[in-house]
C-alpha positions in Angstrom: -59.4 8.5 -91.5 -59.4 11.2 -94.2 -56.8 14.2 -94.5 -58.2 16.0 -92.4 -58.7 14.4 -90.4 -55.1 13.1 -89.7 -54.3 16.6 -89.3 -57.4 17.5 -86.0 -56.5 14.0 -84.1 -52.0 15.1 -84.7 -53.3 18.8 -83.4 -55.2 17.7 -80.9 -52.3 15.5 -79.9 -50.1 17.9 -79.4 -51.8 20.2 -77.1 -52.2 17.3 -74.9 -48.7 16.8 -74.7 -48.4 20.2 -74.1 -50.8 20.6 -72.2 -49.1 20.6 -67.7 -50.9 17.5 -66.4 -53.0 17.2 -63.0 -52.1 15.4 -60.0 -54.3 11.9 -61.7 -52.3 12.5 -65.7 -49.0 12.7 -63.7 -49.0 9.1 -62.9 -48.6 8.3 -66.2 -45.0 6.9 -68.2 -44.6 5.2 -70.3 -43.7 1.9 -69.6 -46.4 1.3 -66.9 -46.6 1.8 -63.0 -45.0 -1.3 -61.4 -46.8 -3.7 -59.1 -46.6 -4.6 -56.3 -47.0 -7.9 -56.5 -44.8 -9.3 -59.0 -44.2 -12.8 -58.1 -45.0 -16.3 -60.9 -48.1 -18.1 -58.9 -45.8 -20.9 -58.7 -43.0 -18.6 -56.9 -45.7 -17.0 -54.0 -45.3 -20.3 -51.8 -41.2 -19.6 -51.5 -42.1 -15.9 -49.6 -43.4 -14.7 -46.6 -45.8 -10.8 -46.5 -43.7 -9.5 -43.7 -46.2 -6.9 -42.8 -48.8 -7.8 -45.4 -52.4 -9.4 -44.3 -51.4 -9.1 -41.0 -48.6 -11.9 -40.8 -46.2 -11.4 -37.6 -43.9 -14.1 -37.7 -43.1 -17.2 -39.4 -44.3 -20.2 -39.1 -43.6 -24.1 -38.7 -44.1 -24.4 -42.1 -42.4 -21.5 -43.5 -39.6 -23.3 -41.3 -39.6 -26.0 -43.2 -40.2 -24.3 -46.7 -36.6 -22.8 -45.4 -35.1 -26.7 -44.9 -36.3 -28.4 -48.0 -35.0 -25.9 -50.1 -31.9 -24.4 -48.9 -29.1 -24.5 -50.7 -26.2 -27.5 -50.0 -24.8 -26.1 -46.2 -21.8 -28.5 -47.4 -20.2 -26.0 -50.6 -19.8 -23.8 -47.5 -16.1 -24.1 -46.2 -15.7 -20.9 -44.6 -19.2 -21.4 -43.0 -20.2 -24.0 -42.3 -17.7 -26.7 -43.2 -13.2 -27.0 -43.0 -12.4 -23.4 -42.4 -15.3 -22.4 -40.0 -14.3 -20.3 -37.3 -17.9 -21.4 -35.6 -18.8 -24.8 -34.5 -23.3 -24.8 -35.9 -25.5 -25.6 -32.7 -26.9 -29.0 -32.2 -30.5 -27.1 -32.4 -29.3 -26.0 -36.5 -32.3 -23.6 -38.2 -34.4 -22.4 -35.6 -37.8 -20.4 -35.2 -36.7 -17.5 -33.0 -38.7 -15.0 -30.6 -36.8 -11.1 -31.5 -36.9 -10.6 -26.9 -34.9 -13.5 -27.0 -32.6 -11.5 -29.1 -30.4 -9.1 -26.9 -29.6 -6.3 -29.1 -28.8 -3.6 -26.7 -25.3 -5.3 -24.8 -21.9 -4.7 -25.0 -21.3 -7.2 -26.9 -23.6 -6.1 -30.3 -21.8 -2.7 -30.1 -18.6 -4.3 -30.5 -19.5 -6.8 -33.9 -21.7 -3.2 -35.3 -20.3 -1.6 -38.3 -18.7 1.2 -38.2 -21.7 2.9 -39.5 -24.8 1.7 -40.6 -25.2 -0.8 -43.7 -25.8 1.6 -46.6 -27.9 -1.0 -48.6 -29.7 -0.7 -45.9 -32.9 0.7 -47.5 -32.6 -1.2 -50.5 -32.7 -3.7 -48.5 -36.3 -3.0 -46.4 -37.5 -1.7 -50.5 -37.5 -5.7 -51.6 -38.4 -7.1 -48.5 -41.7 -4.4 -47.8 -42.7 -6.0 -51.8 -41.2 -9.5 -52.7 -41.5 -10.3 -48.9 -39.2 -12.3 -47.5 -37.5 -15.5 -49.0 -37.1 -19.0 -47.9 -34.2 -20.2 -50.6 -31.3 -17.0 -49.3 -28.4 -18.9 -48.5 -27.5 -16.9 -45.7 -29.8 -17.1 -42.6 -29.9 -14.3 -40.2 -26.8 -15.9 -37.4 -27.0 -15.5 -33.9 -24.9 -17.5 -31.0 -27.4 -18.3 -27.4 -25.1 -16.5 -24.9 -24.3 -18.0 -21.2 -27.0 -16.3 -19.8 -28.8 -17.9 -21.9 -29.7 -14.5 -24.6 -28.9 -14.6 -28.2 -27.1 -12.5 -30.3 -27.2 -11.9 -33.8 -23.5 -12.1 -35.4 -24.9 -11.8 -39.4 -27.7 -10.8 -39.8 -28.5 -7.2 -38.3 -29.8 -5.3 -40.4 -32.5 -7.6 -42.0 -33.4 -8.7 -38.4 -33.5 -5.6 -37.4 -35.6 -4.9 -40.9 -38.1 -7.8 -39.4 -38.7 -7.1 -36.2 -38.8 -2.7 -35.6 -39.9 -2.3 -39.8 -42.5 -5.2 -41.0 -43.5 -6.0 -36.5 -42.5 -9.5 -37.4 -42.4 -11.0 -33.8 -39.9 -14.3 -34.0 -36.4 -14.5 -37.3 -35.7 -18.2 -38.3 -32.1 -17.8 -37.2 -28.9 -20.1 -38.3 -27.9 -21.0 -33.8 -24.0 -21.6 -33.3 -22.3 -22.6 -30.4 -21.0 -19.4 -28.8 -17.1 -19.8 -28.8 -15.4 -19.8 -25.3 -12.1 -18.2 -24.2 -10.4 -18.2 -20.3 -14.3 -18.7 -19.5 -15.5 -15.9 -21.3 -17.9 -15.2 -25.0 -14.5 -14.6 -27.7 -15.2 -11.8 -28.6 -12.3 -11.7 -30.9 -13.6 -14.6 -32.9 -16.9 -13.0 -32.8 -16.0 -10.0 -34.6 -13.8 -12.1 -37.2 -16.2 -14.1 -37.1 -19.0 -11.6 -38.8 -16.1 -9.6 -40.8 -15.8 -12.8 -42.2 -20.2 -13.5 -43.4 -20.4 -9.0 -45.1 -17.1 -10.5 -46.6 -18.9 -13.3 -47.7 -22.3 -12.7 -48.7 -21.7 -9.5 -50.8 -23.3 -7.5 -52.3 -25.8 -7.3 -49.2 -23.5 -7.3 -46.4 -19.6 -5.7 -47.6 -17.5 -4.9 -44.5 -16.0 -2.1 -45.3 -12.5 -0.8 -45.4 -13.9 1.5 -41.4 -15.4 -1.8 -40.5 -12.5 -3.5 -41.4 -10.3 -1.6 -40.0 -12.3 -0.9 -36.3 -11.5 -5.0 -36.1 -8.3 -4.3 -36.1 -8.5 -2.5 -33.6 -10.6 -4.5 -31.8 -8.6 -7.2 -31.9 -5.7 -5.5 -30.1 -7.5 -4.1 -27.7 -8.9 -7.5 -26.3 -5.0 -8.3 -27.4 -6.1 -11.2 -29.0 -3.4 -9.9 -31.5 0.3 -9.6 -29.3 2.4 -6.8 -28.4 5.6 -7.5 -28.8 9.5 -6.1 -28.8 9.5 -2.9 -31.0 12.2 -4.5 -33.0 13.0 -6.5 -36.4 12.1 -9.9 -35.3 9.4 -8.0 -32.4 7.6 -5.5 -35.5 7.3 -9.1 -37.7 5.9 -11.2 -34.6 2.9 -8.2 -34.7 2.0 -8.3 -38.2 1.8 -11.5 -38.8 -0.6 -11.8 -36.0 -2.1 -8.6 -37.5 -1.9 -10.1 -41.9 -3.0 -13.7 -39.8 -7.0 -12.3 -38.3 -6.9 -10.3 -41.9 -6.7 -13.7 -43.7 -9.5 -15.0 -41.2 -11.6 -12.4 -42.0 -11.6 -13.5 -46.2 -9.9 -9.7 -46.7 -8.2 -11.3 -49.5 -7.0 -9.0 -53.1 -11.3 -9.4 -54.1 -13.1 -7.3 -51.4 -10.0 -5.5 -49.5 -7.2 -3.2 -52.6 -3.9 -3.9 -51.7 -3.4 -0.4 -51.0 -6.0 -0.5 -48.3 -4.1 -3.7 -47.1 -1.3 -2.3 -46.3 -2.9 1.3 -44.4 -4.8 -1.1 -42.5 -1.8 -3.4 -41.6 0.3 0.2 -40.8 -2.5 1.9 -38.5 -1.9 -1.3 -36.4 1.5 -1.7 -35.7 0.9 2.2 -34.4 -1.3 0.8 -32.6 0.7 -1.7 -31.1 3.6 0.2 -31.1 3.4 4.1 -30.5 4.9 4.9 -33.5 4.4 5.1 -36.5 5.9 3.4 -38.5 5.6 4.7 -42.5 3.9 8.1 -44.3 1.2 7.5 -46.5 -0.3 9.7 -49.5 -3.2 7.5 -50.1 -4.8 8.3 -53.9 -2.0 11.9 -53.3 -3.3 12.5 -50.6 -1.4 15.0 -48.0 1.9 15.2 -50.9 2.0 18.8 -51.7 1.0 19.4 -47.9 4.5 17.7 -47.1 6.1 19.9 -49.5 5.1 22.9 -48.3 6.5 22.6 -44.8 9.4 20.4 -46.3 10.5 24.2 -47.3 9.0 23.3 -51.1 7.3 26.6 -51.6 5.2 26.9 -54.5 6.1 30.7 -56.8 5.6 32.4 -59.6 9.1 30.8 -61.7 8.9 27.4 -59.3 6.4 24.5 -58.8 6.5 21.4 -57.3 5.2 18.6 -59.2 4.0 15.8 -56.4 3.5 12.2 -57.8 2.5 8.3 -57.6 5.2 6.1 -58.2 4.4 3.5 -59.8 6.1 2.5 -62.6 8.2 4.9 -65.3 4.7 6.1 -67.4 3.2 7.1 -64.0 6.2 9.5 -64.3 6.1 10.4 -67.8 2.9 11.4 -66.7 3.5 13.9 -65.1 5.8 14.8 -67.4 3.1 15.0 -70.2 1.4 17.2 -66.3 4.3 19.2 -66.2 4.0 20.4 -69.8 1.1 21.1 -69.4 1.5 23.9 -66.6 4.1 26.1 -69.4 1.8 26.4 -71.5 -1.1 28.0 -69.4 1.4 29.8 -67.3 4.9 30.8 -69.9 6.2 32.6 -66.5 6.5 29.2 -65.4 11.1 28.8 -65.4 11.1 25.6 -63.9 9.0 22.5 -62.6 10.2 19.9 -60.3 8.4 16.8 -60.2 8.6 14.8 -57.3 8.2 11.3 -56.4 6.4 9.7 -53.2 5.1 6.0 -52.9 0.4 6.7 -51.8 0.8 4.0 -49.2 4.5 2.0 -48.7 3.9 -2.8 -49.1 3.5 -3.3 -45.3 5.0 -6.6 -45.8 8.8 -4.7 -45.9 8.4 -1.3 -45.3 12.3 -0.9 -46.1 12.4 -2.7 -49.6 9.5 -1.7 -51.3 11.1 1.7 -50.5 14.2 1.8 -51.4 13.0 -0.5 -54.8 12.3 3.6 -55.8 15.6 4.9 -56.3 16.1 2.5 -59.3 12.2 4.2 -61.2 14.7 7.6 -62.6 17.3 5.0 -64.3 14.3 3.4 -65.7 12.8 6.6 -67.2 16.4 7.5 -68.6 16.0 3.9 -70.1 12.6 4.5 -71.8 12.6 7.8 -73.4 16.2 6.5 -74.6 14.6 3.8 -76.6 11.4 5.5 -77.5 13.8 8.6 -79.7 14.9 5.7 -81.8 11.9 3.8 -81.6 9.8 7.6 -82.5 12.2 11.1 -83.7 15.4 10.0 -84.4 17.6 9.0 -82.2 17.4 12.4 -80.6 19.6 14.3 -78.7 17.1 13.9 -74.8 16.5 17.9 -73.8 14.3 19.0 -70.3 15.9 22.2 -69.1 12.6 23.3 -67.5 11.5 20.3 -66.4 13.3 17.9 -63.7 12.7 14.6 -62.3 13.8 16.4 -58.1 14.2 13.3 -56.5 11.1 11.8 -53.8 9.5 11.2 -50.4 11.1 10.0 -47.7 8.4 7.7 -45.8 10.0 5.4 -43.9 11.4 5.8 -40.3 13.7 3.6 -40.0 15.3 4.9 -42.5 15.3 8.0 -41.1 19.3 8.3 -40.1 20.2 7.7 -44.4 16.7 9.2 -46.0 15.5 12.6 -43.3 11.8 12.5 -42.8 11.6 15.9 -43.4 13.9 15.8 -46.9 13.1 15.3 -50.2 15.7 12.9 -50.6 17.3 13.9 -55.0 17.9 11.5 -58.1 21.8 12.5 -59.0 21.3 15.2 -61.4 21.5 13.9 -65.3 22.4 15.4 -68.3 18.8 16.5 -69.6 18.3 17.7 -67.0 20.3 21.2 -68.1 
């Protein structure tokens, strides 16, 4: 190609790149179009193209393929093994007509999520594009009620997508025995099982903090978690029940943070006793408002800065924040640092809060060591920034540390 031809070619390319795309050109993308069917031929047999090619039900062959390819259930102690909550029915895994599943009753309402599964659209899109997998580890799970109808205890999102979005007439389901208590369906056990399954099958069914809280509330209302006297011994018994329920739900450190765990326990104790036991400031929420109601107004010259008491490093970070405020606003004459605990530990709230009295001592020792190591042992001086006190958060300590007033740390020499 000649130099003239190269220049003409480049000119045409630039014209095309600057040209407004028409509707037909708008589909041109640098990585190529995403095809609907992306499965290899050898994979096709393990997926049922629900909602396509007039498929509206699973076949006996589909069921047999699922049984043949299903991972070994003995590797699931929390569902089928020694730590199971429900026994698997003798019929095992079956084809079940959707009309035999009652999804609009009191049981379904109690077993439903606090809010709709947030990734339902993703599950639907994947199912619509690739089909329904016959190799998934956990099929839809149901129990058979005394009425003869079935209810879904795990996999409600998949069930509703199959039935309502793709028009499927039946499902592949694992049948479990219906737990009974005092001649009635043991809903407490079913609620715990539902949350456990949502935890075990992450991310597709991860139970939210709200779901778990709703489940604990139901267990209290259903008297699966019972009330005791509102004293030290009774409170411990009630806490133990809530902790046991959370453990049965598989709510461990992997899927429920310590802070959220403790807040759920505190909320449950409030429901059981009718008394607020602690004040919480999750992620700092409400701390500034508390200071205002406690008679600590923010003025032009004096500011109150709340900080989460975790380690001495948290206090040092608060010092840095306070100094930045002073640098930006020369009218500030004093900043008082006030500590709080985000959520008090639920196992021993009194000790968890009182342990923070020693925080100031630890900060002072850290400052002294830092001064020796970095600044030649200079005298600690912070006349404008003071470690002022901590917010009382435990009602049982109200006689000693009134809930509406800051509990002051002893003043030290560096604070002027």
